[in-house]
LUMVOVO-87779 format. One line per field, with one value per residue: residue number from 1; chain; x, y, z of N, C-alpha, C, O in turn. Coordinates in steps of 0.2 Angstrom, whole numbers. Example, Ala and Ser with C-alpha at 12.3 -4.5 7.8 and 13.67 -1.06 7.14 Angstrom:
BEGIN
seq 1/2;
mol A/A;
nc1 66/64;
nc2 -28/-11;
nc3 39/35;
cac1 62/68;
cac2 -22/-5;
cac3 39/36;
cc1 66/64;
cc2 -16/0;
cc3 39/39;
oc1 71/67;
oc2 -17/6;
oc3 42/40;
This chain:
BEGIN
seq 1/2/3/4/5/6/7/8/9/10/11/12/13/14/15/16/17/18/19/20/21/22/23/24/25/26/27/28/29/30/31/32/33/34/35/36/37/38/39/40/41/42/43/44/45/46/47/48/49/50/51/52/53/54/55/56/57/58/59/60/61/62/63/64/65/66/67/68/69/70/71/72/73/74/75/76/77/78/79/80/81/82/83/84/85/86/87/88/89/90/91/92/93/94/95/96/97/98/99/100/101/102/103/104/105/106/107/108/109/110/111/112;
mol A/A/A/A/A/A/A/A/A/A/A/A/A/A/A/A/A/A/A/A/A/A/A/A/A/A/A/A/A/A/A/A/A/A/A/A/A/A/A/A/A/A/A/A/A/A/A/A/A/A/A/A/A/A/A/A/A/A/A/A/A/A/A/A/A/A/A/A/A/A/A/A/A/A/A/A/A/A/A/A/A/A/A/A/A/A/A/A/A/A/A/A/A/A/A/A/A/A/A/A/A/A/A/A/A/A/A/A/A/A/A/A;
nc1 160/151/136/126/115/113/113/104/106/103/108/113/103/93/85/70/67/57/53/46/37/32/24/26/24/37/43/49/49/59/59/65/59/62/63/67/78/85/95/99/108/113/122/125/133/139/148/155/150/137/129/117/110/102/98/88/83/74/70/58/54/41/39/44/52/56/65/70/80/82/91/85/89/83/84/74/70/67/58/54/44/42/33/33/24/14/3/6/15/18/19/24/26/36/39/50/49/37/24/24/16/9/10/2/6/1/4/-2/1/1/5/14;
nc2 161/158/165/154/149/136/129/120/109/92/82/75/79/75/79/87/104/117/134/141/154/168/183/191/200/204/204/196/179/164/147/131/117/100/85/71/58/42/27/11/-5/-20/-35/-50/-65/-77/-91/-98/-94/-95/-84/-75/-62/-47/-32/-20/-4/10/27/38/54/56/43/27/11/-6/-21/-34/-48/-62/-76/-87/-95/-108/-111/-106/-94/-78/-66/-49/-38/-21/-5/13/28/42/37/28/13/-2/-19/-35/-51/-65/-82/-96/-109/-110/-116/-108/-96/-80/-65/-50/-35/-20/-3/11/29/45/58/72;
nc3 151/136/129/121/108/106/118/124/116/112/105/89/74/60/45/39/44/52/54/68/73/84/90/105/121/124/112/97/95/91/87/83/75/73/62/69/65/67/67/72/76/83/88/97/98/106/106/116/129/126/125/117/109/103/95/85/79/73/71/65/65/77/78/83/79/81/86/97/101/111/118/129/145/145/132/124/111/112/104/102/95/92/93/95/98/96/101/111/117/109/108/101/106/103/104/103/108/115/111/100/101/100/109/112/118/124/129/134/135/142/131/132;
cac1 155/148/129/125/108/112/114/100/106/103/111/112/96/93/79/67/65/53/54/40/38/26/26/23/25/44/46/48/53/60/60/66/56/65/60/72/79/91/94/105/107/119/120/130/133/145/147/158/145/130/125/114/105/103/92/88/78/74/65/56/49/39/38/50/51/62/64/75/80/87/90/84/92/80/84/69/72/61/58/50/44/38/33/30/23/10/-3/8/20/14/24/22/31/36/43/51/48/31/19/24/11/11/7/2/7/0/5/-4/3/-1/11/14;
cac2 157/161/164/151/147/129/127/114/104/86/77/76/78/76/79/94/108/123/139/143/161/172/189/192/207/205/204/190/173/159/141/127/110/96/79/67/51/38/19/7/-12/-24/-42/-54/-72/-80/-98/-100/-93/-96/-78/-74/-57/-42/-27/-15/1/16/32/43/59/54/35/22/4/-10/-27/-37/-55/-65/-83/-88/-101/-114/-112/-102/-88/-73/-60/-44/-32/-15/2/18/34/47/32/23/8/-8/-24/-42/-55/-71/-87/-101/-115/-110/-116/-102/-92/-73/-61/-43/-30/-13/1/18/34/52/61/79;
cac3 147/130/128/115/107/106/125/125/111/115/100/81/72/53/42/38/50/50/59/72/76/86/94/112/124/124/105/93/98/86/89/77/76/68/61/70/62/68/66/75/77/86/89/101/97/109/107/122/134/124/125/110/109/98/94/80/80/70/72/60/68/83/78/84/77/83/89/100/102/116/119/136/148/143/125/120/108/112/99/104/90/95/90/100/95/100/103/116/116/107/107/100/109/99/108/98/111/119/106/95/103/100/114/111/124/123/134/132/140/140/128/133;
cc1 151/140/127/118/107/114/110/100/107/106/110/105/97/86/76/66/61/54/47/41/32/29/22/25/32/47/45/52/53/62/61/63/59/62/66/72/85/89/100/103/114/117/126/128/139/145/150/154/138/126/123/108/106/97/93/82/79/69/64/51/47/38/44/48/57/60/70/74/84/85/90/87/89/80/79/72/66/63/53/50/40/38/30/29/18/4/0/14/16/20/21/27/30/41/44/49/41/25/18/18/13/7/7/2/6/1/3/-2/1/6/10/19;
cc2 160/160/161/149/140/126/121/109/97/80/79/75/79/77/86/97/114/127/140/149/164/178/189/199/209/205/198/185/168/153/136/120/106/89/74/60/48/30/16/-1/-15/-31/-45/-61/-75/-87/-101/-99/-95/-90/-76/-68/-52/-37/-23/-11/6/21/36/48/56/46/31/15/0/-17/-29/-44/-57/-72/-84/-94/-108/-116/-109/-96/-83/-67/-55/-38/-27/-9/6/24/38/42/27/18/2/-13/-31/-46/-62/-76/-93/-108/-115/-110/-111/-97/-85/-70/-54/-39/-23/-9/8/23/40/55/69/82;
cc3 142/131/122/114/107/113/127/120/114/111/93/79/64/51/41/44/47/56/62/75/78/89/100/115/124/117/102/96/92/89/83/79/71/67/62/67/65/67/69/75/80/87/93/100/100/110/113/128/133/124/118/111/104/98/88/81/75/72/66/63/75/84/79/83/79/85/92/101/107/117/127/139/146/135/120/117/108/108/101/98/92/91/95/96/100/103/108/113/114/105/105/102/106/103/103/101/114/114/101/95/102/106/112/117/121/129/132/137/137/137/128/128;
oc1 149/138/128/114/102/115/112/96/112/107/106/102/100/81/80/65/62/54/42/46/26/34/17/28/34/53/40/57/49/65/58/65/59/57/70/67/90/84/106/97/119/111/132/123/144/141/148/153/134/119/127/103/112/91/99/77/85/63/69/45/52/35/49/43/62/54/76/69/90/80/95/89/93/78/80/76/61/68/47/55/34/42/27/33/17/1/-4/16/12/25/15/33/25/46/39/47/39/21/13/16/19/1/13/-2/10/-2/7/-2/0/11/5/19;
oc2 166/154/164/147/137/120/117/105/96/75/83/70/84/75/91/94/116/125/141/150/162/178/186/203/214/207/194/186/167/152/138/117/107/88/72/57/51/28/19/-2/-12/-32/-44/-63/-76/-89/-106/-104/-95/-90/-76/-70/-51/-39/-21/-13/8/18/38/46/55/44/33/13/3/-19/-27/-47/-54/-75/-82/-98/-112/-121/-108/-93/-85/-64/-57/-35/-28/-8/4/26/37/45/23/19/0/-12/-32/-45/-65/-74/-96/-112/-121/-105/-110/-95/-83/-71/-51/-41/-21/-11/11/21/41/55/71/89;
oc3 143/134/117/119/108/113/131/120/119/113/92/81/62/54/42/50/41/61/58/79/76/91/101/111/123/116/103/99/88/94/78/84/65/71/58/66/66/66/68/75/79/88/91/101/96/115/115/132/137/123/113/114/102/101/86/83/74/74/62/64/79/89/75/85/78/85/91/101/108/117/130/135/145/133/114/120/105/108/102/97/95/86/100/91/106/108/110/108/118/102/108/100/106/105/101/98/117/114/98/90/104/107/109/122/117/134/128/143/131/140/125/128;
């Protein structure tokens, strides 16, 4: 088995990167920090089964933005718009049949 520097590679990353170096008792250490970016979307609209749902999301560094939509059995269409970052997860829930009320849902977590 080869000793490879990329043994902890978790997936493709694009964007700018910068080298972080420091000296310790064992010598010099190098680490690379990247600015990850991705985007995806999909949708399902099955007239035979009535299944209707989809999602789109994109990431820019430590911030993720997205929304998903689903048609519920009672015909309500629920849309959830969300963002997540260093300050936690935040979502806005919209319902087509329930008085068009908006609900804000925030979840804060410790980011280590």
